[in-house]
C-alpha positions in Angstrom: -21.8 -153.1 118.9 -25.2 -151.4 119.0 -25.5 -149.2 115.5 -27.5 -146.1 116.4 -30.9 -144.9 115.6 -32.0 -142.4 113.4 -32.8 -139.9 114.8 -36.0 -137.7 114.7 -35.1 -134.8 112.7 -33.0 -137.1 110.2 -36.2 -138.6 109.5 -37.6 -135.0 108.7 -34.7 -133.5 106.9 -35.1 -136.6 104.6 -39.1 -136.5 104.4 -38.7 -133.2 103.5 -35.7 -133.6 100.5 -38.1 -136.4 98.7 -40.7 -134.0 99.1 -38.4 -131.5 97.3 -37.5 -134.2 95.0 -41.2 -134.9 94.2 -42.2 -131.5 93.7 -39.4 -130.0 91.8 -39.4 -133.5 89.3 -43.4 -132.4 88.6 -43.0 -129.0 87.7 -39.8 -129.4 85.7 -42.3 -131.8 83.7 -45.0 -129.8 83.5 -43.1 -127.8 82.4 -41.0 -129.7 79.6 -42.4 -128.6 76.0 -43.8 -131.4 73.9 -46.0 -131.1 70.9 -49.6 -133.0 70.3 -51.9 -132.5 67.1 -55.4 -132.4 67.6 -58.4 -131.6 65.3 -60.3 -128.9 65.9 -63.3 -127.0 63.8 -63.2 -124.0 62.0 -66.7 -121.7 62.5 -66.9 -118.8 59.8 -68.9 -116.2 61.5 -70.4 -112.6 60.7 -70.5 -110.5 63.8 -74.5 -109.2 65.1 -75.9 -106.7 62.5 -73.3 -107.6 59.6 -75.1 -107.3 56.0 -72.0 -110.1 55.4 -72.0 -113.9 55.5 -68.8 -116.1 54.9 -68.5 -119.7 54.2 -66.1 -122.4 52.7 -67.2 -122.7 49.0 -66.1 -126.1 48.3 -68.5 -127.5 50.4 -71.1 -124.4 50.8 -70.4 -124.6 55.3 -69.8 -122.2 57.8 -67.4 -124.8 59.4 -63.8 -126.8 58.2 -62.1 -129.2 60.0 -58.5 -128.9 60.1 -55.7 -130.5 62.5 -53.3 -128.4 64.4 -49.9 -129.1 66.1 -49.6 -127.9 68.8 -46.2 -127.3 71.5 -46.1 -125.9 74.8 -45.7 -127.7 78.3 -48.0 -130.0 79.4 -50.1 -128.0 81.6 -50.4 -125.8 79.1 -51.9 -128.2 76.5 -54.1 -129.7 78.9 -55.9 -126.3 79.3 -56.1 -125.4 75.7 -57.3 -129.2 75.1 -60.7 -127.8 77.4 -60.6 -125.0 75.1 -60.3 -126.8 71.8 -63.7 -128.1 72.7 -65.7 -126.2 71.6 -65.8 -124.8 67.4 -63.0 -122.2 67.0 -64.7 -119.1 65.2 -63.1 -116.8 62.9 -65.3 -113.8 62.3 -65.3 -111.5 59.0 -63.9 -108.1 59.4 -62.0 -109.4 62.6 -60.2 -113.2 61.6 -61.3 -112.9 58.2 -60.8 -110.2 55.8 -64.6 -108.3 54.9 -63.5 -108.5 50.6 -66.6 -109.6 49.2 -65.7 -112.7 46.5 -63.0 -116.1 47.4 -60.3 -115.0 49.6 -57.3 -117.7 50.5 -56.9 -117.6 54.2 -53.4 -119.1 55.9 -54.3 -121.0 58.9 -51.2 -121.0 60.8 -51.4 -117.2 60.7 -55.2 -116.4 61.8 -54.7 -119.3 64.6 -51.7 -118.0 66.0 -52.9 -114.5 66.4 -57.0 -115.9 67.8 -57.8 -115.2 71.1 -58.4 -118.8 72.1 -54.1 -118.9 71.8 -53.9 -115.5 73.5 -51.5 -116.0 77.0 -51.8 -119.7 76.5 -48.8 -120.6 76.1 -49.4 -123.0 73.4 -47.7 -122.5 69.9 -49.5 -123.4 66.4 -46.7 -125.3 64.8 -48.5 -126.5 61.7 -52.4 -126.8 60.1 -53.1 -128.9 57.7 -54.8 -128.0 55.7 -52.4 -125.0 55.7 -54.7 -122.8 53.6 -58.6 -122.6 52.9 -61.1 -120.7 50.5 -63.0 -118.5 52.2 -66.2 -116.8 50.7 -67.5 -113.5 51.6 -70.7 -112.2 50.5 -73.2 -109.6 50.7 -77.0 -110.8 52.7 -80.1 -109.9 50.6 -83.8 -110.9 51.6 -86.4 -111.4 49.5 -90.4 -112.0 50.1 -91.4 -114.7 47.9 -95.0 -115.7 47.5 -96.1 -119.1 48.6 -98.3 -121.5 45.9 -100.2 -124.6 47.4 -100.1 -127.5 44.6 -102.8 -129.5 45.2 -103.5 -133.1 43.0 -106.4 -135.0 42.4 -108.9 -132.6 43.7 -111.1 -130.5 42.2 -111.3 -126.8 43.9 -114.0 -124.1 43.4 -111.0 -121.7 44.2 -107.1 -120.9 44.2 -106.1 -122.9 47.7 -105.4 -119.7 50.7 -102.1 -119.6 52.3 -101.7 -118.5 55.6 -98.6 -117.0 55.8 -99.0 -116.3 51.9 -95.4 -114.8 51.7 -92.1 -115.9 52.9 -88.5 -114.7 53.8 -85.7 -115.6 52.2 -82.2 -114.7 53.4 -78.8 -115.9 51.8 -76.2 -115.0 50.7 -76.8 -112.2 47.0 -74.1 -114.8 44.8 -76.8 -118.5 46.4 -79.6 -116.6 45.6 -79.2 -115.4 42.0 -79.2 -117.2 38.8 -82.5 -119.6 37.5 -85.3 -117.4 38.8 -87.3 -118.3 41.8 -90.9 -116.7 41.6 -92.5 -119.0 44.4 -92.3 -121.4 47.1 -94.5 -124.6 47.0 -96.0 -126.9 49.0 -97.5 -130.0 47.8 -101.3 -131.1 48.8 -102.0 -134.8 48.1 -105.6 -135.9 47.7 -105.3 -138.5 50.4 -104.8 -135.7 52.9 -108.6 -134.1 52.0 -109.8 -137.2 53.0 -113.6 -138.0 52.6 -114.6 -134.3 52.1 -117.6 -133.8 49.9 -117.6 -131.7 47.1 -118.1 -127.8 48.4 -116.6 -128.2 51.7 -113.9 -126.2 53.4 -110.4 -128.5 54.6 -107.9 -126.8 57.2 -104.6 -128.1 56.7 -101.4 -126.8 59.4 -98.3 -126.9 58.9 -97.4 -128.0 55.8 -94.1 -128.3 54.4 -92.1 -125.9 52.1 -91.0 -127.3 49.4 -86.6 -125.1 49.0 -85.7 -125.3 45.6 -82.7 -127.7 44.9 -80.6 -124.5 43.8 -81.2 -123.2 47.7 -80.8 -126.2 49.1 -78.1 -124.9 51.8 -77.3 -124.1 55.2 -76.4 -120.7 53.6 -80.2 -120.0 52.8 -82.8 -119.6 55.2 -86.7 -119.4 54.6 -89.1 -118.1 57.3 -91.5 -119.9 58.0 -90.7 -123.5 57.0 -94.1 -124.7 57.0 -97.4 -123.3 56.4 -101.2 -123.7 57.0 -103.9 -124.2 53.8 -107.3 -123.5 53.4 -108.3 -126.0 50.5 -112.3 -125.0 48.9 -113.2 -127.9 47.1 -115.5 -127.6 44.0 -118.8 -129.4 44.5 -118.8 -132.4 41.9 -121.8 -133.9 43.2 -124.8 -134.4 40.6 -128.3 -135.9 40.2 -129.3 -138.2 37.5 -133.4 -139.1 37.2 -134.0 -143.0 36.2 -137.7 -143.5 34.9 -137.5 -146.9 36.0 -134.8 -149.4 37.9 -135.2 -153.4 38.5 -136.2 -155.0 41.4 -134.9 -158.1 42.0 -135.5 -160.9 44.9 -132.9 -162.3 47.0 -133.5 -165.8 49.3 -131.7 -168.5 50.7 -130.9 -171.8 49.2 -133.2 -173.2 52.1 -136.2 -170.6 50.6 -135.3 -171.5 47.4 -136.8 -175.0 47.9 -139.5 -174.3 49.5 -140.7 -170.3 48.1 -141.3 -169.3 45.2 -141.3 -165.5 44.9 -143.5 -163.7 41.9 -143.6 -159.9 41.5 -145.9 -159.0 38.9 -144.5 -157.3 35.6 -146.4 -153.6 37.0 -144.2 -154.0 40.1 -141.4 -155.4 39.1 -139.9 -151.5 38.9 -139.2 -148.2 41.2 -140.5 -145.2 39.5 -138.1 -142.1 39.0 -135.7 -142.8 40.8 -133.0 -140.3 41.6 -129.5 -141.0 42.2 -126.8 -138.5 43.7 -123.7 -138.4 44.3 -119.8 -137.7 42.3 -120.3 -136.5 38.6 -118.3 -139.4 37.6 -120.2 -142.3 39.1 -123.2 -140.1 37.6 -122.1 -139.7 34.5 -121.3 -143.8 34.6 -124.8 -144.9 35.3 -126.5 -142.4 32.4 -124.4 -143.7 30.3 -124.8 -147.7 30.8 -121.2 -148.3 32.2 -122.9 -148.8 35.8 -125.6 -150.7 35.8 -128.0 -149.8 38.9 -130.9 -152.4 40.8 -132.6 -152.5 43.6 -133.2 -156.3 45.7 -135.6 -157.5 48.3 -133.5 -158.8 50.8 -135.9 -161.6 52.1 -133.3 -163.9 53.7 -134.3 -163.6 56.4 -137.6 -163.3 56.7 -139.9 -165.8 57.0 -141.7 -166.2 54.3 -145.7 -167.2 54.7 -148.0 -168.1 51.6 -150.0 -165.2 49.9 -149.8 -161.4 48.5 -146.6 -159.4 50.7 -145.5 -155.9 50.8 -141.7 -155.7 51.1 -138.9 -152.2 50.8 -136.2 -152.5 48.4 -133.1 -152.1 49.0 -129.9 -150.3 47.7 -127.3 -150.7 50.0 -125.7 -154.1 48.9 -125.4 -153.2 45.3 -124.2 -150.4 46.4 -120.5 -152.1 47.7 -117.5 -151.2 45.4 -117.8 -148.1 42.9 -121.0 -147.0 43.5 -120.3 -146.6 47.3 -120.9 -143.4 46.8 -124.2 -142.9 45.1 -127.1 -142.1 47.1 -130.9 -143.4 46.2 -134.4 -141.4 46.2 -137.5 -142.4 45.5 -140.9 -141.3 46.8 -142.1 -145.0 47.3 -139.9 -147.9 48.3 -142.5 -150.4 49.0 -142.4 -153.5 46.6 -146.1 -155.8 45.9 -145.3 -159.6 45.8 -146.6 -163.1 46.0 -145.3 -165.8 47.9 -146.1 -169.3 46.7 -144.9 -172.3 47.2 -141.5 -174.1 45.3 -143.1 -175.6 42.0 -142.1 -179.3 42.7 -139.5 -181.6 39.8 -140.7 -184.5 39.4 -138.2 -187.2 40.1 -135.9 -188.5 37.4 -136.6 -192.1 35.8 -135.3 -194.6 37.2 -132.7 -196.2 34.8 -134.6 -199.0 32.8 -138.5 -197.8 33.2 
């Protein structure tokens, strides 16, 4: 006996029943209550134009991290997870009391009524920590002069800062305490470079040094960097030396072949003026830094007889004297080139 095949209508009814079952199960699952925990960031703020500020005094920060235990359907909790991706803002005068001073904040009460959870079908069961101390204070603004501190550089006039004043803004209680008369910036001598005395140096974007007691996100200083103009004191001095000895430089091969003789009357450059930094000129004047000129003959093809060569100082100036300048009316030195004296050979042993 053959079995009857299901009719098309019964197949359709079965499909409908299964589909409705899946829909009902999904709806029931989404509507069923569950609990989750999530760590979120709270941000304390004042409304625009307010003369108040709020922060957590424990760490002088406008933010705090708490853990929420919430209850709701899976669908509602999923939507809430998206909202909590951004910090929850607690505003002075709305979520926070506007009384100056320290005020305890019961977080569950505040968050349960917060706009983030309004009409969300999500309840706040518990907050960890349960409370938070919040400090509220009036904002104060001050204008302070900028002082440019310079090390290892002698200046003709005090440095000029642009701008010459800065604006400091922060809670009155945080700006109180040990007096701060100026905001400073430091210029090291190395930044001035090789500018000679009497020159001007323009330095841009020098960072301001914030006093340690004001190094907090609660206090702002504008601008945070300034430009400065330095005018260096002219420390260049001159000193005249009546006579400077002249030395001869020959290569080893020349020494074997030639002798260069300078007559005593020509062995000095007369009335040589040195010019340079005051400390080097003083060292020359006091005999701490000897001065000598030389005739650079190592590369010269010498010929027997009288000759004239030009004295130089540049080789001597390597090192401490490199910043000195030498001036004289006559750099020419007459010499006499002669064959090198021959030395008698050592006698034979036993001769």
